[in-house]
All heavy atoms as TSV, in Angstrom:
chain	resi	resn	atom	element	x	y	z
A	1	MET	N	N	94.779	74.670	188.086
A	1	MET	CA	C	93.896	75.790	187.835
A	1	MET	C	C	93.964	76.778	188.993
A	1	MET	O	O	94.310	76.410	190.104
A	1	MET	CB	C	92.458	75.301	187.675
A	1	MET	CG	C	92.154	74.805	186.286
A	1	MET	SD	S	90.403	74.751	185.957
A	1	MET	CE	C	90.076	73.051	186.303
A	2	ARG	N	N	93.578	77.973	188.735
A	2	ARG	CA	C	93.533	78.978	189.783
A	2	ARG	C	C	92.416	78.648	190.754
A	2	ARG	O	O	91.392	78.094	190.377
A	2	ARG	CB	C	93.285	80.354	189.180
A	2	ARG	CG	C	94.410	80.809	188.305
A	2	ARG	CD	C	94.128	82.164	187.748
A	2	ARG	NE	N	95.179	82.496	186.802
A	2	ARG	CZ	C	95.133	83.496	185.984
A	2	ARG	NH1	N	94.099	84.288	185.958
A	2	ARG	NH2	N	96.115	83.730	185.152
A	3	ARG	N	N	92.599	79.007	191.996
A	3	ARG	CA	C	91.620	78.648	193.020
A	3	ARG	C	C	90.539	79.703	193.204
A	3	ARG	O	O	89.420	79.387	193.530
A	3	ARG	CB	C	92.328	78.419	194.345
A	3	ARG	CG	C	93.230	77.222	194.276
A	3	ARG	CD	C	93.880	76.973	195.568
A	3	ARG	NE	N	94.820	75.867	195.392
A	3	ARG	CZ	C	95.532	75.372	196.340
A	3	ARG	NH1	N	95.450	75.860	197.542
A	3	ARG	NH2	N	96.354	74.380	196.103
A	4	LYS	N	N	90.874	80.934	193.027
A	4	LYS	CA	C	89.925	82.024	193.238
A	4	LYS	C	C	89.607	82.709	191.912
A	4	LYS	O	O	90.378	82.630	190.975
A	4	LYS	CB	C	90.510	83.077	194.201
A	4	LYS	CG	C	90.821	82.532	195.562
A	4	LYS	CD	C	89.579	82.383	196.365
A	4	LYS	CE	C	89.934	81.892	197.758
A	4	LYS	NZ	N	88.821	81.702	198.591
A	5	ASN	N	N	88.455	83.370	191.861
A	5	ASN	CA	C	88.116	84.128	190.657
A	5	ASN	C	C	89.157	85.210	190.428
A	5	ASN	O	O	89.614	85.860	191.344
A	5	ASN	CB	C	86.740	84.783	190.797
A	5	ASN	CG	C	85.636	83.781	190.615
A	5	ASN	OD1	O	85.853	82.679	190.159
A	5	ASN	ND2	N	84.442	84.170	190.969
A	6	SER	N	N	89.513	85.373	189.202
A	6	SER	CA	C	90.517	86.367	188.841
A	6	SER	C	C	89.836	87.714	188.607
A	6	SER	O	O	88.749	87.785	188.065
A	6	SER	CB	C	91.229	85.931	187.567
A	6	SER	OG	O	92.073	86.943	187.128
A	7	ASN	N	N	90.499	88.768	189.016
A	7	ASN	CA	C	89.993	90.110	188.753
A	7	ASN	C	C	90.447	90.600	187.393
A	7	ASN	O	O	90.190	91.741	187.036
A	7	ASN	CB	C	90.461	91.069	189.849
A	7	ASN	CG	C	89.808	90.757	191.167
A	7	ASN	OD1	O	88.682	90.280	191.205
A	7	ASN	ND2	N	90.511	91.010	192.249
A	8	LEU	N	N	91.149	89.743	186.626
A	8	LEU	CA	C	91.645	90.156	185.322
A	8	LEU	C	C	90.517	90.325	184.308
A	8	LEU	O	O	90.630	91.107	183.388
A	8	LEU	CB	C	92.657	89.139	184.797
A	8	LEU	CG	C	93.909	88.957	185.636
A	8	LEU	CD1	C	94.767	87.838	185.065
A	8	LEU	CD2	C	94.689	90.251	185.713
A	9	LEU	N	N	89.442	89.572	184.461
A	9	LEU	CA	C	88.318	89.663	183.536
A	9	LEU	C	C	87.131	90.306	184.232
A	9	LEU	O	O	86.738	89.884	185.308
A	9	LEU	CB	C	87.904	88.267	183.047
A	9	LEU	CG	C	88.900	87.530	182.169
A	9	LEU	CD1	C	88.370	86.136	181.835
A	9	LEU	CD2	C	89.161	88.283	180.894
A	10	ASP	N	N	86.570	91.298	183.600
A	10	ASP	CA	C	85.378	91.894	184.172
A	10	ASP	C	C	84.153	91.098	183.715
A	10	ASP	O	O	84.254	90.173	182.910
A	10	ASP	CB	C	85.258	93.369	183.796
A	10	ASP	CG	C	85.160	93.594	182.294
A	10	ASP	OD1	O	85.085	92.613	181.537
A	10	ASP	OD2	O	85.148	94.760	181.882
A	11	ARG	N	N	83.007	91.446	184.235
A	11	ARG	CA	C	81.779	90.703	183.914
A	11	ARG	C	C	81.467	90.716	182.429
A	11	ARG	O	O	80.985	89.726	181.886
A	11	ARG	CB	C	80.600	91.285	184.693
A	11	ARG	CG	C	80.651	90.972	186.147
A	11	ARG	CD	C	79.436	91.504	186.841
A	11	ARG	NE	N	79.546	91.255	188.264
A	11	ARG	CZ	C	78.555	91.351	189.087
A	11	ARG	NH1	N	77.369	91.700	188.653
A	11	ARG	NH2	N	78.724	91.105	190.368
A	12	LYS	N	N	81.735	91.827	181.778
A	12	LYS	CA	C	81.464	91.936	180.345
A	12	LYS	C	C	82.313	90.946	179.553
A	12	LYS	O	O	81.827	90.280	178.639
A	12	LYS	CB	C	81.729	93.366	179.881
A	12	LYS	CG	C	81.345	93.630	178.457
A	12	LYS	CD	C	81.547	95.096	178.099
A	12	LYS	CE	C	81.156	95.360	176.669
A	12	LYS	NZ	N	81.357	96.764	176.307
A	13	ALA	N	N	83.587	90.830	179.897
A	13	ALA	CA	C	84.481	89.899	179.207
A	13	ALA	C	C	84.065	88.455	179.459
A	13	ALA	O	O	84.060	87.635	178.541
A	13	ALA	CB	C	85.923	90.123	179.654
A	14	ILE	N	N	83.703	88.142	180.700
A	14	ILE	CA	C	83.252	86.787	181.027
A	14	ILE	C	C	81.980	86.461	180.263
A	14	ILE	O	O	81.850	85.383	179.682
A	14	ILE	CB	C	83.049	86.624	182.546
A	14	ILE	CG1	C	84.409	86.639	183.249
A	14	ILE	CG2	C	82.292	85.339	182.868
A	14	ILE	CD1	C	84.337	86.661	184.750
A	15	LYS	N	N	81.049	87.397	180.240
A	15	LYS	CA	C	79.783	87.191	179.528
A	15	LYS	C	C	80.036	86.950	178.038
A	15	LYS	O	O	79.435	86.062	177.430
A	15	LYS	CB	C	78.878	88.402	179.725
A	15	LYS	CG	C	77.499	88.248	179.172
A	15	LYS	CD	C	76.646	89.468	179.492
A	15	LYS	CE	C	75.269	89.332	178.896
A	15	LYS	NZ	N	74.430	90.489	179.191
A	16	SER	N	N	80.958	87.706	177.457
A	16	SER	CA	C	81.288	87.557	176.045
A	16	SER	C	C	81.908	86.184	175.772
A	16	SER	O	O	81.533	85.501	174.813
A	16	SER	CB	C	82.254	88.661	175.625
A	16	SER	OG	O	82.688	88.453	174.306
A	17	ARG	N	N	82.842	85.762	176.619
A	17	ARG	CA	C	83.479	84.460	176.432
A	17	ARG	C	C	82.475	83.318	176.602
A	17	ARG	O	O	82.532	82.328	175.874
A	17	ARG	CB	C	84.629	84.282	177.408
A	17	ARG	CG	C	85.832	85.100	177.043
A	17	ARG	CD	C	86.984	84.801	177.947
A	17	ARG	NE	N	88.150	85.581	177.569
A	17	ARG	CZ	C	89.356	85.355	178.041
A	17	ARG	NH1	N	89.567	84.385	178.900
A	17	ARG	NH2	N	90.362	86.101	177.656
A	18	LEU	N	N	81.563	83.447	177.565
A	18	LEU	CA	C	80.546	82.406	177.757
A	18	LEU	C	C	79.605	82.332	176.555
A	18	LEU	O	O	79.203	81.236	176.151
A	18	LEU	CB	C	79.760	82.653	179.042
A	18	LEU	CG	C	80.512	82.379	180.343
A	18	LEU	CD1	C	79.693	82.857	181.542
A	18	LEU	CD2	C	80.866	80.911	180.474
A	19	ARG	N	N	79.277	83.478	175.969
A	19	ARG	CA	C	78.417	83.489	174.784
A	19	ARG	C	C	79.101	82.776	173.625
A	19	ARG	O	O	78.508	81.943	172.937
A	19	ARG	CB	C	78.075	84.931	174.388
A	19	ARG	CG	C	77.159	85.028	173.167
A	19	ARG	CD	C	76.876	86.461	172.746
A	19	ARG	NE	N	78.034	87.320	172.676
A	19	ARG	CZ	C	78.926	87.338	171.672
A	19	ARG	NH1	N	78.779	86.533	170.654
A	19	ARG	NH2	N	79.952	88.159	171.690
A	20	ILE	N	N	80.381	83.053	173.437
A	20	ILE	CA	C	81.142	82.394	172.374
A	20	ILE	C	C	81.213	80.888	172.638
A	20	ILE	O	O	81.058	80.082	171.714
A	20	ILE	CB	C	82.548	83.015	172.259
A	20	ILE	CG1	C	82.439	84.455	171.738
A	20	ILE	CG2	C	83.451	82.176	171.366
A	20	ILE	CD1	C	83.706	85.267	171.885
A	21	LEU	N	N	81.423	80.504	173.884
A	21	LEU	CA	C	81.478	79.082	174.231
A	21	LEU	C	C	80.144	78.397	173.936
A	21	LEU	O	O	80.101	77.311	173.363
A	21	LEU	CB	C	81.839	78.914	175.703
A	21	LEU	CG	C	81.995	77.489	176.210
A	21	LEU	CD1	C	83.116	76.762	175.466
A	21	LEU	CD2	C	82.260	77.482	177.702
A	22	ARG	N	N	79.041	79.045	174.274
A	22	ARG	CA	C	77.717	78.469	174.017
A	22	ARG	C	C	77.430	78.366	172.517
A	22	ARG	O	O	76.781	77.428	172.072
A	22	ARG	CB	C	76.651	79.268	174.747
A	22	ARG	CG	C	76.757	79.046	176.247
A	22	ARG	CD	C	75.662	79.700	177.043
A	22	ARG	NE	N	75.894	79.447	178.456
A	22	ARG	CZ	C	76.177	80.380	179.346
A	22	ARG	NH1	N	76.213	81.643	178.987
A	22	ARG	NH2	N	76.384	80.064	180.603
A	23	GLU	N	N	77.948	79.305	171.743
A	23	GLU	CA	C	77.826	79.191	170.286
A	23	GLU	C	C	78.620	77.981	169.791
A	23	GLU	O	O	78.199	77.297	168.858
A	23	GLU	CB	C	78.315	80.469	169.604
A	23	GLU	CG	C	77.379	81.648	169.804
A	23	GLU	CD	C	77.936	82.950	169.265
A	23	GLU	OE1	O	79.073	82.966	168.738
A	23	GLU	OE2	O	77.245	83.972	169.391
A	24	GLY	N	N	79.734	77.711	170.432
A	24	GLY	CA	C	80.519	76.527	170.102
A	24	GLY	C	C	79.758	75.249	170.433
A	24	GLY	O	O	79.800	74.274	169.681
A	25	TYR	N	N	79.042	75.255	171.563
A	25	TYR	CA	C	78.206	74.097	171.919
A	25	TYR	C	C	77.152	73.866	170.837
A	25	TYR	O	O	76.910	72.731	170.431
A	25	TYR	CB	C	77.473	74.311	173.244
A	25	TYR	CG	C	78.332	74.437	174.478
A	25	TYR	CD1	C	77.826	75.068	175.620
A	25	TYR	CD2	C	79.618	73.930	174.543
A	25	TYR	CE1	C	78.579	75.179	176.766
A	25	TYR	CE2	C	80.376	74.046	175.693
A	25	TYR	CZ	C	79.841	74.667	176.809
A	25	TYR	OH	O	80.589	74.785	177.951
A	26	ALA	N	N	76.526	74.943	170.382
A	26	ALA	CA	C	75.492	74.826	169.345
A	26	ALA	C	C	76.091	74.288	168.052
A	26	ALA	O	O	75.484	73.448	167.382
A	26	ALA	CB	C	74.829	76.185	169.110
A	27	SER	N	N	77.275	74.738	167.711
A	27	SER	CA	C	77.948	74.253	166.512
A	27	SER	C	C	78.223	72.757	166.621
A	27	SER	O	O	78.023	72.010	165.658
A	27	SER	CB	C	79.252	75.018	166.304
A	27	SER	OG	O	79.958	74.516	165.210
A	28	CYS	N	N	78.658	72.321	167.783
A	28	CYS	CA	C	78.909	70.887	167.995
A	28	CYS	C	C	77.616	70.089	167.877
A	28	CYS	O	O	77.601	69.007	167.303
A	28	CYS	CB	C	79.545	70.650	169.358
A	28	CYS	SG	S	81.267	71.167	169.448
A	29	ALA	N	N	76.524	70.631	168.405
A	29	ALA	CA	C	75.233	69.940	168.333
A	29	ALA	C	C	74.781	69.791	166.884
A	29	ALA	O	O	74.257	68.743	166.495
A	29	ALA	CB	C	74.188	70.690	169.146
A	30	VAL	N	N	74.988	70.829	166.073
A	30	VAL	CA	C	74.617	70.768	164.656
A	30	VAL	C	C	75.411	69.675	163.951
A	30	VAL	O	O	74.892	68.973	163.081
A	30	VAL	CB	C	74.846	72.141	163.975
A	30	VAL	CG1	C	74.795	72.030	162.468
A	30	VAL	CG2	C	73.833	73.152	164.484
A	31	GLU	N	N	76.674	69.505	164.359
A	31	GLU	CA	C	77.525	68.488	163.751
A	31	GLU	C	C	77.373	67.130	164.432
A	31	GLU	O	O	78.127	66.202	164.151
A	31	GLU	CB	C	78.977	68.945	163.797
A	31	GLU	CG	C	79.228	70.182	162.949
A	31	GLU	CD	C	80.669	70.641	162.997
A	31	GLU	OE1	O	81.549	69.812	163.310
A	31	GLU	OE2	O	80.909	71.817	162.722
A	32	ASN	N	N	76.397	67.036	165.330
A	32	ASN	CA	C	76.077	65.792	166.033
A	32	ASN	C	C	77.226	65.310	166.920
A	32	ASN	O	O	77.463	64.112	167.064
A	32	ASN	CB	C	75.664	64.691	165.051
A	32	ASN	CG	C	74.796	63.653	165.719
A	32	ASN	OD1	O	74.146	63.933	166.723
A	32	ASN	ND2	N	74.790	62.453	165.178
A	33	LEU	N	N	77.958	66.268	167.509
A	33	LEU	CA	C	79.014	65.960	168.468
A	33	LEU	C	C	78.489	66.247	169.866
A	33	LEU	O	O	78.055	67.366	170.152
A	33	LEU	CB	C	80.265	66.806	168.197
A	33	LEU	CG	C	80.902	66.641	166.823
A	33	LEU	CD1	C	81.996	67.676	166.627
A	33	LEU	CD2	C	81.456	65.230	166.674
A	34	HIS	N	N	78.496	65.252	170.721
A	34	HIS	CA	C	77.937	65.402	172.056
A	34	HIS	C	C	78.988	65.901	173.043
A	34	HIS	O	O	80.093	65.366	173.099
A	34	HIS	CB	C	77.367	64.061	172.542
A	34	HIS	CG	C	76.786	64.133	173.913
A	34	HIS	ND1	N	75.630	64.823	174.178
A	34	HIS	CD2	C	77.211	63.621	175.082
A	34	HIS	CE1	C	75.363	64.720	175.471
A	34	HIS	NE2	N	76.307	63.992	176.040
A	35	ILE	N	N	78.640	66.916	173.799
A	35	ILE	CA	C	79.492	67.415	174.873
A	35	ILE	C	C	78.761	67.139	176.179
A	35	ILE	O	O	77.613	67.547	176.348
A	35	ILE	CB	C	79.764	68.926	174.731
A	35	ILE	CG1	C	80.478	69.205	173.409
A	35	ILE	CG2	C	80.596	69.427	175.902
A	35	ILE	CD1	C	80.681	70.673	173.129
A	36	THR	N	N	79.423	66.453	177.095
A	36	THR	CA	C	78.773	66.093	178.354
A	36	THR	C	C	78.559	67.325	179.230
A	36	THR	O	O	79.250	68.346	179.080
A	36	THR	CB	C	79.610	65.069	179.143
A	36	THR	OG1	O	80.833	65.692	179.547
A	36	THR	CG2	C	79.893	63.822	178.324
A	37	HIS	N	N	77.632	67.193	180.135
A	37	HIS	CA	C	77.355	68.275	181.084
A	37	HIS	C	C	78.606	68.574	181.914
A	37	HIS	O	O	78.911	69.735	182.180
A	37	HIS	CB	C	76.184	67.873	181.995
A	37	HIS	CG	C	75.857	68.880	183.029
A	37	HIS	ND1	N	75.276	70.097	182.711
A	37	HIS	CD2	C	76.045	68.892	184.369
A	37	HIS	CE1	C	75.129	70.800	183.830
A	37	HIS	NE2	N	75.577	70.079	184.840
A	38	GLU	N	N	79.337	67.531	182.288
A	38	GLU	CA	C	80.562	67.715	183.071
A	38	GLU	C	C	81.611	68.507	182.296
A	38	GLU	O	O	82.285	69.373	182.859
A	38	GLU	CB	C	81.136	66.361	183.473
A	38	GLU	CG	C	80.241	65.593	184.426
A	38	GLU	CD	C	80.616	64.128	184.513
A	38	GLU	OE1	O	81.394	63.648	183.657
A	38	GLU	OE2	O	80.114	63.470	185.430
A	39	ASP	N	N	81.748	68.216	181.001
A	39	ASP	CA	C	82.700	68.950	180.173
A	39	ASP	C	C	82.292	70.410	180.020
A	39	ASP	O	O	83.135	71.306	180.038
A	39	ASP	CB	C	82.854	68.300	178.797
A	39	ASP	CG	C	83.614	66.984	178.856
A	39	ASP	OD1	O	84.354	66.760	179.833
A	39	ASP	OD2	O	83.459	66.177	177.918
A	40	LYS	N	N	80.994	70.654	179.864
A	40	LYS	CA	C	80.512	72.035	179.764
A	40	LYS	C	C	80.824	72.801	181.040
A	40	LYS	O	O	81.313	73.937	180.992
A	40	LYS	CB	C	79.010	72.055	179.493
A	40	LYS	CG	C	78.633	71.629	178.098
A	40	LYS	CD	C	77.131	71.671	177.909
A	40	LYS	CE	C	76.727	71.211	176.523
A	40	LYS	NZ	N	75.272	71.249	176.345
A	41	LYS	N	N	80.562	72.188	182.192
A	41	LYS	CA	C	80.839	72.851	183.470
A	41	LYS	C	C	82.334	73.115	183.630
A	41	LYS	O	O	82.735	74.166	184.124
A	41	LYS	CB	C	80.322	72.014	184.637
A	41	LYS	CG	C	78.817	71.892	184.702
A	41	LYS	CD	C	78.140	73.227	184.805
A	41	LYS	CE	C	78.042	73.664	186.239
A	41	LYS	NZ	N	77.336	74.935	186.394
A	42	PHE	N	N	83.169	72.163	183.193
A	42	PHE	CA	C	84.616	72.310	183.266
A	42	PHE	C	C	85.059	73.530	182.463
A	42	PHE	O	O	85.825	74.365	182.946
A	42	PHE	CB	C	85.290	71.031	182.749
A	42	PHE	CG	C	86.771	71.131	182.588
A	42	PHE	CD1	C	87.604	71.123	183.694
A	42	PHE	CD2	C	87.340	71.220	181.330
A	42	PHE	CE1	C	88.985	71.209	183.553
A	42	PHE	CE2	C	88.710	71.303	181.175
A	42	PHE	CZ	C	89.539	71.299	182.286
A	43	MET	N	N	84.570	73.648	181.230
A	43	MET	CA	C	84.974	74.767	180.371
A	43	MET	C	C	84.441	76.099	180.888
A	43	MET	O	O	85.156	77.104	180.890
A	43	MET	CB	C	84.517	74.503	178.939
A	43	MET	CG	C	85.299	73.370	178.292
A	43	MET	SD	S	84.897	73.092	176.571
A	43	MET	CE	C	83.496	72.014	176.728
A	44	GLU	N	N	83.193	76.117	181.341
A	44	GLU	CA	C	82.618	77.353	181.876
A	44	GLU	C	C	83.350	77.784	183.140
A	44	GLU	O	O	83.577	78.980	183.364
A	44	GLU	CB	C	81.132	77.169	182.129
A	44	GLU	CG	C	80.337	77.042	180.841
A	44	GLU	CD	C	78.887	76.631	181.058
A	44	GLU	OE1	O	78.427	76.578	182.217
A	44	GLU	OE2	O	78.218	76.352	180.047
A	45	ASN	N	N	83.750	76.818	183.953
A	45	ASN	CA	C	84.473	77.121	185.178
A	45	ASN	C	C	85.824	77.770	184.875
A	45	ASN	O	O	86.249	78.688	185.577
A	45	ASN	CB	C	84.652	75.841	186.003
A	45	ASN	CG	C	85.140	76.116	187.401
A	45	ASN	OD1	O	84.826	77.136	187.985
A	45	ASN	ND2	N	85.906	75.200	187.940
A	46	MET	N	N	86.495	77.311	183.829
A	46	MET	CA	C	87.774	77.917	183.455
A	46	MET	C	C	87.586	79.385	183.080
A	46	MET	O	O	88.415	80.232	183.422
A	46	MET	CB	C	88.420	77.158	182.292
A	46	MET	CG	C	88.984	75.818	182.683
A	46	MET	SD	S	90.007	75.081	181.388
A	46	MET	CE	C	88.795	74.781	180.113
A	47	ILE	N	N	86.497	79.686	182.395
A	47	ILE	CA	C	86.224	81.079	182.021
A	47	ILE	C	C	85.966	81.917	183.266
A	47	ILE	O	O	86.498	83.016	183.417
A	47	ILE	CB	C	85.041	81.158	181.031
A	47	ILE	CG1	C	85.473	80.564	179.686
A	47	ILE	CG2	C	84.557	82.603	180.876
A	47	ILE	CD1	C	84.356	80.411	178.687
A	48	HIS	N	N	85.166	81.389	184.181
A	48	HIS	CA	C	84.867	82.118	185.415
A	48	HIS	C	C	86.114	82.341	186.265
A	48	HIS	O	O	86.196	83.317	186.999
A	48	HIS	CB	C	83.796	81.393	186.231
A	48	HIS	CG	C	82.426	81.546	185.678
A	48	HIS	ND1	N	81.738	82.740	185.698
A	48	HIS	CD2	C	81.604	80.657	185.071
A	48	HIS	CE1	C	80.563	82.580	185.136
A	48	HIS	NE2	N	80.451	81.332	184.741
A	49	GLN	N	N	87.082	81.439	186.147
A	49	GLN	CA	C	88.323	81.589	186.898
A	49	GLN	C	C	89.257	82.612	186.261
A	49	GLN	O	O	90.259	82.989	186.855
A	49	GLN	CB	C	89.043	80.248	187.017
A	49	GLN	CG	C	88.329	79.275	187.910
A	49	GLN	CD	C	89.028	77.937	187.964
A	49	GLN	OE1	O	89.984	77.695	187.238
A	49	GLN	NE2	N	88.550	77.064	188.816
A	50	GLY	N	N	88.943	83.034	185.058
A	50	GLY	CA	C	89.747	84.061	184.407
A	50	GLY	C	C	90.992	83.534	183.714
A	50	GLY	O	O	91.938	84.288	183.491
A	51	LEU	N	N	90.992	82.260	183.378
A	51	LEU	CA	C	92.150	81.709	182.683
A	51	LEU	C	C	92.246	82.287	181.274
A	51	LEU	O	O	91.241	82.493	180.616
A	51	LEU	CB	C	92.046	80.183	182.585
A	51	LEU	CG	C	92.013	79.400	183.894
A	51	LEU	CD1	C	91.917	77.915	183.616
A	51	LEU	CD2	C	93.229	79.698	184.741
A	52	ASN	N	N	93.472	82.538	180.836
A	52	ASN	CA	C	93.648	83.007	179.465
A	52	ASN	C	C	93.612	81.788	178.534
A	52	ASN	O	O	93.683	80.643	178.996
A	52	ASN	CB	C	94.936	83.833	179.323
A	52	ASN	CG	C	96.191	83.029	179.513
A	52	ASN	OD1	O	96.306	81.896	179.061
A	52	ASN	ND2	N	97.162	83.620	180.197
A	53	PRO	N	N	93.501	81.993	177.233
A	53	PRO	CA	C	93.387	80.859	176.302
A	53	PRO	C	C	94.514	79.838	176.417
A	53	PRO	O	O	94.267	78.630	176.342
A	53	PRO	CB	C	93.371	81.526	174.930
A	53	PRO	CG	C	92.767	82.861	175.183
A	53	PRO	CD	C	93.303	83.266	176.533
A	54	ASP	N	N	95.745	80.277	176.622
A	54	ASP	CA	C	96.855	79.336	176.760
A	54	ASP	C	C	96.700	78.465	177.999
A	54	ASP	O	O	96.958	77.261	177.965
A	54	ASP	CB	C	98.199	80.065	176.810
A	54	ASP	CG	C	98.578	80.696	175.490
A	54	ASP	OD1	O	98.113	80.204	174.436
A	54	ASP	OD2	O	99.330	81.677	175.507
A	55	GLU	N	N	96.273	79.078	179.100
A	55	GLU	CA	C	96.055	78.318	180.329
A	55	GLU	C	C	94.895	77.344	180.169
A	55	GLU	O	O	94.943	76.219	180.684
A	55	GLU	CB	C	95.768	79.264	181.501
A	55	GLU	CG	C	96.946	80.123	181.909
A	55	GLU	CD	C	96.580	81.200	182.899
A	55	GLU	OE1	O	95.497	81.802	182.779
A	55	GLU	OE2	O	97.403	81.438	183.805
A	56	MET	N	N	93.872	77.758	179.433
A	56	MET	CA	C	92.725	76.886	179.206
A	56	MET	C	C	93.135	75.656	178.392
A	56	MET	O	O	92.745	74.527	178.723
A	56	MET	CB	C	91.598	77.648	178.505
A	56	MET	CG	C	90.986	78.723	179.375
A	56	MET	SD	S	89.811	79.758	178.505
A	56	MET	CE	C	88.390	78.695	178.492
A	57	ILE	N	N	93.926	75.857	177.360
A	57	ILE	CA	C	94.382	74.744	176.535
A	57	ILE	C	C	95.231	73.790	177.370
A	57	ILE	O	O	95.093	72.566	177.269
A	57	ILE	CB	C	95.146	75.254	175.297
A	57	ILE	CG1	C	94.161	75.922	174.336
A	57	ILE	CG2	C	95.905	74.121	174.612
A	57	ILE	CD1	C	94.798	76.642	173.200
A	58	LYS	N	N	96.077	74.336	178.225
A	58	LYS	CA	C	96.900	73.507	179.096
A	58	LYS	C	C	96.020	72.638	179.996
A	58	LYS	O	O	96.283	71.440	180.159
A	58	LYS	CB	C	97.816	74.397	179.940
A	58	LYS	CG	C	98.728	73.648	180.856
A	58	LYS	CD	C	99.595	74.609	181.640
A	58	LYS	CE	C	100.446	73.870	182.653
A	58	LYS	NZ	N	101.246	74.793	183.459
A	59	GLU	N	N	94.973	73.217	180.575
A	59	GLU	CA	C	94.067	72.468	181.455
A	59	GLU	C	C	93.271	71.417	180.681
A	59	GLU	O	O	93.062	70.310	181.172
A	59	GLU	CB	C	93.113	73.420	182.177
A	59	GLU	CG	C	93.795	74.303	183.201
A	59	GLU	CD	C	94.472	73.521	184.315
A	59	GLU	OE1	O	93.931	72.482	184.751
A	59	GLU	OE2	O	95.562	73.944	184.737
A	60	ILE	N	N	92.854	71.752	179.464
A	60	ILE	CA	C	92.104	70.790	178.646
A	60	ILE	C	C	93.018	69.611	178.285
A	60	ILE	O	O	92.595	68.459	178.367
A	60	ILE	CB	C	91.529	71.474	177.383
A	60	ILE	CG1	C	90.410	72.436	177.778
A	60	ILE	CG2	C	91.012	70.438	176.381
A	60	ILE	CD1	C	89.968	73.367	176.675
A	61	LYS	N	N	94.255	69.897	177.905
A	61	LYS	CA	C	95.185	68.821	177.574
A	61	LYS	C	C	95.449	67.937	178.787
A	61	LYS	O	O	95.551	66.713	178.672
A	61	LYS	CB	C	96.495	69.394	177.043
A	61	LYS	CG	C	96.410	69.904	175.638
A	61	LYS	CD	C	97.760	70.405	175.161
A	61	LYS	CE	C	97.707	70.830	173.706
A	61	LYS	NZ	N	99.037	71.300	173.254
A	62	LYS	N	N	95.570	68.560	179.960
A	62	LYS	CA	C	95.783	67.803	181.180
A	62	LYS	C	C	94.586	66.886	181.455
A	62	LYS	O	O	94.750	65.727	181.800
A	62	LYS	CB	C	96.006	68.736	182.368
A	62	LYS	CG	C	96.480	68.015	183.603
A	62	LYS	CD	C	96.694	68.866	184.845
A	62	LYS	CE	C	96.926	70.309	184.712
A	62	LYS	NZ	N	97.094	71.006	185.996
A	63	ARG	N	N	93.380	67.414	181.249
A	63	ARG	CA	C	92.165	66.633	181.477
A	63	ARG	C	C	92.065	65.469	180.481
A	63	ARG	O	O	91.578	64.392	180.808
A	63	ARG	CB	C	90.939	67.536	181.349
A	63	ARG	CG	C	89.630	66.824	181.614
A	63	ARG	CD	C	88.489	67.815	181.556
A	63	ARG	NE	N	87.210	67.178	181.627
A	63	ARG	CZ	C	86.344	67.330	182.612
A	63	ARG	NH1	N	86.640	68.126	183.605
A	63	ARG	NH2	N	85.191	66.717	182.589
A	64	MET	N	N	92.556	65.684	179.255
A	64	MET	CA	C	92.506	64.654	178.220
A	64	MET	C	C	93.730	63.723	178.259
A	64	MET	O	O	93.858	62.833	177.443
A	64	MET	CB	C	92.426	65.307	176.843
A	64	MET	CG	C	91.150	66.082	176.621
A	64	MET	SD	S	91.147	66.977	175.059
A	64	MET	CE	C	91.123	65.621	173.905
A	65	ASN	N	N	94.625	63.969	179.220
A	65	ASN	CA	C	95.860	63.184	179.352
A	65	ASN	C	C	96.725	63.245	178.107
A	65	ASN	O	O	97.292	62.247	177.668
A	65	ASN	CB	C	95.553	61.730	179.712
A	65	ASN	CG	C	94.898	61.598	181.052
A	65	ASN	OD1	O	95.257	62.301	181.982
A	65	ASN	ND2	N	93.921	60.734	181.149
A	66	LEU	N	N	96.846	64.440	177.538
A	66	LEU	CA	C	97.714	64.634	176.371
A	66	LEU	C	C	99.062	65.197	176.788
A	66	LEU	O	O	99.215	65.905	177.677
A	66	LEU	CB	C	97.049	65.579	175.355
A	66	LEU	CG	C	95.777	65.066	174.727
A	66	LEU	CD1	C	95.208	66.133	173.821
A	66	LEU	CD2	C	96.050	63.807	173.936
């Protein structure tokens, strides 16, 4: 993962992505799928780092040992 916050995403873009992610959390809760606090922090941290979707998927697969 990147070490420093990326200047590629402005605050508006980060806020939008976090809102979409939180809607995803709510969807999982409705379907009775539990997401741990650690997993939520991991995903939110990737957004704050400015990773693009492909980089995020790569990091998630690495975390899941896929």
